[in-house]
C-alpha positions as CSV (number, residue, x, y, z in Angstrom):
1,M,127.2,98.3,160.2
2,K,125.0,97.7,163.3
3,K,121.5,96.3,161.9
4,I,118.5,97.6,163.6
5,L,115.4,96.5,163.7
6,I,112.6,99.3,163.5
7,T,108.9,97.7,164.0
8,G,106.3,100.2,162.8
9,G,109.4,101.5,160.4
10,A,107.1,102.1,157.7
11,G,104.9,104.9,159.5
12,Y,105.5,108.1,160.5
13,I,107.9,108.5,162.8
14,G,109.4,105.0,162.1
15,S,110.2,105.8,158.6
16,H,112.1,109.1,159.5
17,T,114.2,107.3,162.1
18,A,115.2,105.0,159.5
19,V,117.0,108.1,157.4
20,E,118.4,109.2,160.5
21,L,119.6,105.6,161.7
22,W,121.3,105.4,157.8
23,N,122.6,108.8,158.3
24,A,124.5,107.6,161.5
25,G,126.1,104.5,160.1
26,M,123.4,102.1,160.8
27,E,121.4,99.7,159.0
28,P,117.5,100.0,159.3
29,I,115.4,96.5,159.3
30,I,112.1,97.4,158.8
31,L,109.1,95.4,160.1
32,D,105.7,96.5,159.2
33,D,101.9,95.0,158.5
34,L,101.5,98.5,156.7
35,S,97.9,98.4,158.4
36,N,98.7,102.1,158.8
37,S,101.2,102.9,156.4
38,D,102.0,102.6,152.3
39,E,104.6,100.3,151.0
40,K,105.6,103.1,148.7
41,V,107.3,104.5,151.4
42,L,109.9,101.9,151.0
43,D,110.4,103.2,147.5
44,R,111.1,106.9,149.0
45,L,113.6,106.1,151.3
46,E,115.4,104.8,148.8
47,E,115.3,107.7,146.9
48,I,116.3,109.7,149.8
49,T,119.3,107.4,151.2
50,G,120.2,105.5,148.2
51,K,119.6,102.4,150.0
52,R,116.8,99.4,149.4
53,F,116.3,98.7,153.0
54,A,115.3,95.0,154.0
55,F,111.6,95.0,154.7
56,F,109.2,92.4,156.5
57,K,105.3,92.4,156.2
58,G,104.3,91.3,159.3
59,D,103.1,92.1,162.9
60,C,105.0,92.0,166.0
61,N,102.8,89.3,167.6
62,D,104.1,87.3,165.2
63,K,107.3,85.6,167.1
64,S,108.1,83.0,164.0
65,L,108.4,86.1,162.0
66,L,110.3,87.9,164.4
67,E,112.8,84.7,164.2
68,R,113.4,84.6,160.6
69,I,114.1,88.4,160.4
70,A,116.9,87.2,163.0
71,T,118.2,84.2,161.3
72,E,118.6,86.9,158.1
73,H,120.0,89.9,159.9
74,Q,122.0,89.8,162.8
75,L,120.6,92.7,165.1
76,A,122.3,94.7,167.1
77,G,118.6,96.6,168.6
78,V,115.3,97.7,168.6
79,I,113.4,100.3,168.4
80,H,110.0,99.4,168.7
81,F,106.9,102.2,167.2
82,A,104.2,99.4,165.8
83,A,101.1,100.3,168.1
84,F,97.7,101.4,167.4
85,K,97.1,105.1,168.0
86,A,93.7,106.1,167.3
87,V,92.3,107.3,171.0
88,G,88.6,107.6,169.8
89,E,89.0,103.9,168.4
90,S,90.8,102.6,171.5
91,T,87.6,104.0,173.3
92,S,85.7,101.8,171.4
93,Q,87.6,98.5,170.8
94,P,89.9,98.8,173.8
95,L,90.6,95.0,173.6
96,K,92.1,95.3,170.1
97,Y,94.3,98.0,171.6
98,Y,95.7,95.9,174.7
99,K,96.4,92.7,172.5
100,N,98.3,94.7,169.9
101,N,99.8,97.5,172.3
102,V,101.0,95.3,175.0
103,G,100.7,92.2,173.5
104,S,103.5,92.9,170.9
105,L,105.8,94.4,173.5
106,I,105.7,91.1,175.8
107,V,106.5,89.1,172.5
108,L,109.0,91.4,171.3
109,L,110.8,91.3,175.0
110,E,110.7,87.1,174.8
111,F,112.1,87.4,171.7
112,M,114.7,89.8,172.4
113,Q,116.0,87.9,175.3
114,E,115.9,84.3,173.4
115,Q,118.4,86.1,170.7
116,G,120.8,88.2,173.3
117,I,119.3,91.2,172.0
118,Q,120.5,94.1,174.6
119,D,119.3,97.4,173.4
120,L,115.8,98.8,173.1
121,V,114.2,102.3,172.3
122,F,110.5,102.3,173.0
123,S,108.0,104.7,171.3
124,S,106.3,106.0,174.5
125,S,104.0,109.4,174.5
126,C,103.3,112.5,177.1
127,T,99.8,111.3,177.1
128,V,101.1,109.3,180.1
129,Y,101.2,112.7,182.0
130,G,97.3,113.6,181.3
131,Q,96.9,117.0,182.1
132,P,100.1,117.7,184.7
133,E,99.5,120.2,187.6
134,V,103.0,121.6,187.0
135,L,104.5,123.2,184.1
136,P,106.5,122.3,181.8
137,V,106.8,118.6,182.5
138,T,109.8,116.7,183.7
139,E,110.2,113.0,183.7
140,S,109.8,113.1,187.2
141,T,106.3,114.3,186.9
142,P,103.5,112.1,188.2
143,R,101.8,110.1,185.3
144,Q,98.1,110.6,185.4
145,E,95.4,108.2,185.0
146,A,94.8,107.8,181.6
147,E,92.3,109.3,179.3
148,S,91.9,106.8,176.8
149,P,92.6,102.8,176.5
150,Y,95.3,104.0,173.9
151,G,96.9,106.1,176.5
152,N,97.0,103.2,179.1
153,T,98.7,101.2,176.9
154,K,101.5,103.4,177.1
155,K,101.7,103.4,180.9
156,I,101.5,99.8,180.9
157,C,104.1,99.2,178.2
158,E,106.5,101.5,180.6
159,D,105.2,99.3,183.6
160,I,106.3,96.1,181.9
161,L,109.8,97.5,180.8
162,M,110.7,98.9,184.1
163,D,109.3,95.4,185.6
164,Y,111.4,93.5,183.3
165,V,114.6,95.5,183.6
166,K,114.3,94.7,187.4
167,S,114.1,90.9,186.7
168,K,117.5,91.4,185.1
169,P,117.3,90.0,181.9
170,G,120.3,91.6,180.6
171,V,118.6,94.5,178.3
172,R,119.3,98.3,177.7
173,V,115.8,100.4,177.7
174,I,114.8,104.2,176.9
175,S,111.5,105.3,177.0
176,L,111.0,108.0,174.7
177,R,108.1,110.1,175.7
178,Y,106.9,112.4,172.5
179,F,105.2,115.3,172.7
180,N,103.6,116.1,169.5
181,P,105.5,115.2,166.3
182,V,104.7,117.2,163.3
183,G,106.3,118.6,160.2
184,A,108.1,116.1,157.4
185,H,111.4,115.4,155.6
186,P,112.6,118.2,154.1
187,S,112.9,116.5,150.9
188,A,109.0,115.9,150.9
189,K,109.4,112.7,149.8
190,I,108.4,111.5,153.1
191,G,105.3,112.4,155.7
192,E,102.5,111.6,157.6
193,L,100.3,109.9,156.0
194,P,96.7,109.7,158.0
195,I,94.1,107.1,156.7
196,G,91.0,109.0,156.5
197,T,90.0,112.1,158.7
198,P,93.0,113.3,160.2
199,Q,93.2,112.6,163.9
200,N,95.7,115.4,164.3
201,L,96.0,119.2,163.7
202,V,98.6,119.7,161.1
203,P,97.5,117.0,158.6
204,Y,93.9,118.6,159.2
205,I,95.5,122.1,158.6
206,T,97.4,121.2,155.2
207,Q,94.3,119.1,154.0
208,T,92.2,122.0,154.5
209,A,94.6,124.9,152.6
210,A,94.5,121.8,149.8
211,G,90.9,121.9,149.7
212,I,90.1,118.0,150.7
213,R,88.4,119.6,154.0
214,E,86.2,122.2,154.0
215,K,87.2,123.9,157.1
216,L,89.0,123.3,160.1
217,T,87.4,123.6,163.6
218,V,89.4,125.1,166.3
219,F,88.2,123.1,169.5
220,G,87.5,126.2,172.1
221,N,89.3,130.1,172.4
222,D,88.2,130.1,176.3
223,Y,90.7,128.5,178.1
224,D,93.5,129.8,180.3
225,T,95.9,130.5,177.6
226,S,97.7,133.3,175.7
227,D,94.5,133.3,173.2
228,G,92.3,130.6,174.5
229,S,93.1,127.5,172.5
230,C,95.0,124.9,173.8
231,V,99.1,124.9,174.0
232,R,101.0,121.7,173.0
233,D,104.6,121.2,172.2
234,Y,105.1,120.5,168.4
235,I,108.2,119.2,167.8
236,H,109.4,118.0,164.1
237,V,109.7,114.3,163.2
238,V,113.4,114.4,162.2
239,D,114.0,116.1,165.3
240,V,112.0,113.5,167.0
241,A,113.9,110.7,164.9
242,D,117.0,112.2,165.6
243,A,116.4,111.4,169.5
244,H,116.1,107.9,168.6
245,V,119.6,107.8,167.1
246,K,121.1,109.4,170.5
247,A,119.0,106.8,172.6
248,L,120.6,104.1,170.8
249,S,124.0,105.4,170.8
250,Y,123.7,106.3,174.8
251,L,122.4,102.6,175.5
252,S,125.2,101.1,173.9
253,G,127.5,102.3,176.6
254,Q,125.4,101.7,179.6
255,E,125.7,98.6,182.1
256,D,123.0,95.5,181.7
257,N,119.9,96.0,183.0
258,F,119.4,99.9,182.4
259,Y,115.9,101.7,182.2
260,E,115.6,105.2,181.6
261,V,112.9,107.9,180.1
262,F,112.8,111.1,178.5
263,N,110.8,113.9,177.4
264,V,111.1,114.7,173.3
265,G,109.8,117.9,172.9
266,T,111.1,121.5,172.2
267,G,110.6,123.1,175.9
268,K,108.0,125.3,174.8
269,G,104.1,125.4,174.3
270,N,102.1,126.7,170.9
271,T,98.6,127.5,170.9
272,V,96.3,125.7,167.9
273,L,95.9,129.6,167.0
274,E,99.9,130.3,167.0
275,V,100.0,127.1,164.7
276,I,97.6,128.2,162.7
277,H,99.1,131.7,161.9
278,A,102.8,129.9,161.8
279,F,101.2,127.7,158.5
280,E,99.5,130.7,156.8
281,K,102.9,132.5,157.1
282,V,105.3,130.0,155.5
283,S,102.4,128.8,152.9
284,G,101.4,132.0,151.9
285,Q,97.6,130.5,152.2
286,K,94.6,131.8,154.2
287,L,93.1,129.2,156.0
288,N,89.5,128.3,156.5
289,Y,89.2,127.9,160.2
290,V,86.6,128.4,162.6
291,I,86.4,128.2,166.4
292,G,84.0,125.5,167.7
293,P,82.8,124.6,171.3
294,R,85.6,122.9,174.1
295,R,86.4,119.2,172.9
296,P,85.9,116.5,176.1
297,G,88.9,115.2,177.6
298,D,91.1,117.7,175.4
299,V,94.1,118.6,177.9
300,V,94.4,122.5,177.9
301,K,98.1,122.8,178.1
302,T,101.3,120.8,178.5
303,W,104.4,121.2,177.2
304,A,108.3,119.3,177.9
305,D,111.3,120.1,180.0
306,T,113.7,119.5,178.1
307,T,116.8,119.7,180.4
308,K,117.3,115.8,180.9
309,I,117.8,115.1,177.5
310,N,119.5,118.0,176.3
311,Q,122.0,117.1,179.3
312,V,122.3,113.5,179.2
313,L,121.9,112.5,175.7
314,G,123.0,116.0,174.3
315,W,120.2,116.2,172.1
316,Y,118.5,119.4,171.0
317,P,116.0,120.4,168.2
318,K,117.2,121.8,165.2
319,Y,113.9,123.0,163.4
320,S,111.4,125.9,164.4
321,L,107.5,125.8,164.3
322,E,107.8,127.5,160.8
323,D,109.9,124.5,159.8
324,S,107.5,122.1,160.3
325,M,104.8,124.0,158.9
326,R,106.7,124.6,155.5
327,D,108.0,120.7,155.6
328,S,104.4,120.0,156.3
329,W,103.1,122.0,153.2
330,N,106.0,120.8,150.8
331,W,105.0,117.0,151.5
332,Q,101.0,117.7,151.4
333,K,101.9,119.5,148.1
334,R,103.5,116.0,146.6
335,L,100.9,114.5,147.9
């Protein structure tokens, strides 16, 4: 059974990917500093899979810890999620983000080269596209100037990976540019666990429905969209996790010094108001929301062209927006 190191493996997407890796016959080895996750996730992963996954608490910038993991487990590949991701915080603390997000990738690549580990799937983001001039967004859509230091770290990390592969170190790399992961595991045992006030739409919706938040504000209803609210491509987190499994399997059949990028989305956009109405439909809850002013820096509309990942990796999303809302609500009720 191949052992795969998942950095940030106790986090939202990382924990779901651990489940899908196990389902595909691979064993996740989890590294997480628990700065934005909870160790109880490990118990829930065991409930779902029947397996207690090896866990190491620590930071990807700590090469000695990576080396210890490699002495205890023969690693066949790495999925690198670990990164700070709060856009607002990155604006006020840019050095924290560059040190962690960019620095940890460099340490990880050095470690992989020393250990002879070939395969890496990197967690990138559609934020590298900014506000695209043409929709839907393909992988060849020009990357725009980043809106935040967080977004810039994703661009820089992609550039590092491209340059590194050109230097012929014997690695194979795929960067997955996610659009908007939502939902939770259908078991309701794992899901998104924002610390403090949620920065993303769907946790704010479920917390408002649960009475944790007084109301939800929709930032603007006068954009050039079907109902005036912003459009995003919302993709179920289990589908995102499955894309990592497909990417790893694809890498194992490639020549050395391989690099590729793929969009991970549904291929269609939904407005904020459509997401709210989908939630109300599946939950039976009437949501307390108000229309507020536009929020500075918001991209008006973006969604993925998924032709490439469909054709090359044979990956297609299995879950609908309503599935995502149902699973998010079941997770919130469990919390």
